[in-house]
C-alpha positions as CSV (number, residue, x, y, z in Angstrom):
1,M,78.9,68.4,124.4
2,D,80.0,67.2,120.9
3,D,80.4,70.1,118.4
4,N,79.2,67.9,115.6
5,P,75.5,68.7,114.6
6,F,75.3,65.8,112.2
7,K,76.0,62.8,114.6
8,G,73.3,60.4,115.1
9,M,70.6,61.1,117.8
10,G,69.0,58.9,120.6
11,N,69.6,55.2,119.6
12,Q,71.4,56.1,116.5
13,E,75.3,55.8,116.4
14,G,77.7,57.5,114.4
15,F,77.7,60.0,111.7
16,Y,74.3,60.7,109.6
17,L,74.2,63.4,106.9
18,S,71.9,64.3,104.1
19,K,71.5,67.0,101.6
20,S,68.3,68.2,103.2
21,R,69.9,68.3,106.7
22,M,73.1,70.1,105.6
23,A,70.8,72.4,103.7
24,R,68.8,73.0,106.5
25,Y,71.8,73.6,108.8
26,T,73.6,76.3,106.6
27,T,70.4,78.0,106.1
28,C,69.3,78.3,109.6
29,P,71.3,76.2,112.9
30,R,68.3,76.7,115.2
31,S,65.9,75.3,112.8
32,Y,68.0,72.5,112.3
33,R,68.2,71.9,116.2
34,L,64.8,72.0,116.4
35,A,64.0,69.6,114.0
36,Y,66.8,67.0,113.9
37,Q,68.1,67.4,117.5
38,L,65.2,68.0,119.4
39,N,62.5,66.3,117.2
40,V,60.0,69.5,117.3
41,K,57.6,68.8,114.4
42,P,55.9,71.7,112.7
43,I,52.1,72.1,113.2
44,K,51.7,72.9,109.6
45,T,53.2,70.5,107.2
46,P,55.5,72.2,104.6
47,L,54.2,72.8,101.2
48,E,57.2,71.2,99.6
49,L,56.8,68.1,101.7
50,L,52.9,67.9,100.7
51,I,53.9,68.1,96.9
52,G,56.4,65.3,97.6
53,K,53.9,63.0,99.3
54,S,51.2,63.6,96.9
55,T,53.7,62.9,93.9
56,H,54.8,59.6,95.7
57,R,51.1,58.8,96.3
58,L,50.5,59.1,92.3
59,I,53.1,57.3,91.4
60,A,52.1,54.2,94.0
61,K,48.6,54.7,92.5
62,S,49.5,54.5,89.0
63,F,52.0,51.5,89.6
64,L,49.2,49.5,91.5
65,A,46.8,49.9,88.9
66,R,49.1,48.9,86.1
67,V,50.0,45.8,87.7
68,A,46.4,45.1,88.1
69,N,46.0,45.9,84.3
70,D,43.7,48.8,85.3
71,I,43.5,52.3,84.5
72,P,44.2,54.5,87.5
73,D,41.8,57.4,88.5
74,L,45.0,59.8,89.4
75,T,42.9,63.0,89.7
76,G,40.5,61.4,92.3
77,A,43.4,60.2,94.0
78,L,45.1,63.5,94.0
79,D,42.0,65.2,95.2
80,E,41.6,62.6,98.0
81,F,45.2,63.3,99.0
82,W,44.5,67.2,99.3
83,A,41.2,66.8,101.1
84,E,42.9,64.7,103.8
85,E,45.9,67.1,104.2
86,M,44.1,70.3,104.0
87,Q,41.2,69.5,106.6
88,V,40.8,72.6,108.6
89,P,39.5,72.2,112.2
90,E,36.1,73.7,112.9
91,T,36.6,74.4,116.4
92,R,39.4,75.3,119.1
93,A,39.1,71.7,120.4
94,E,39.6,70.1,117.2
95,A,42.6,72.3,116.5
96,E,44.1,71.3,119.9
97,K,43.6,67.6,119.4
98,A,45.1,67.9,116.0
99,K,48.2,69.7,117.7
100,T,48.4,67.2,120.1
101,A,48.5,64.6,117.8
102,A,50.8,66.0,115.3
103,A,53.4,66.4,118.4
104,K,53.1,62.7,118.8
105,K,54.0,61.6,115.2
C-alpha cells in the first residue's frame, strides 16, 4: 500500500491536496481515512458546513434577485434553509430512513 494519504482515490489519479484535507489529517489521521479514503459520511452535518451552505444559498438568492431587479427575502431564505436542515425525525423508522439516505450521498 502506498504511504501517501493524499493520493487520488477510486477513479481519481495522482495527487490531490487541499487545506481542509491537510487540516483533518494533521488533527486526526483516522478521521481523514474515514472521510476521504473510506468515504464514510457523518450522520449529523457539521455546523461549519451548515453555516457555509447557508451563506452560499444567501449569496445565490441575492445575486438572482439582483439580476431580476427584485428585492430578495434573505430572512425567509435563511429560515427556509435552516428548517430544511434541522428537521428532526419523529419516529425511529424515519431516523433509519434518513440514516440510509445520508449513507447513499
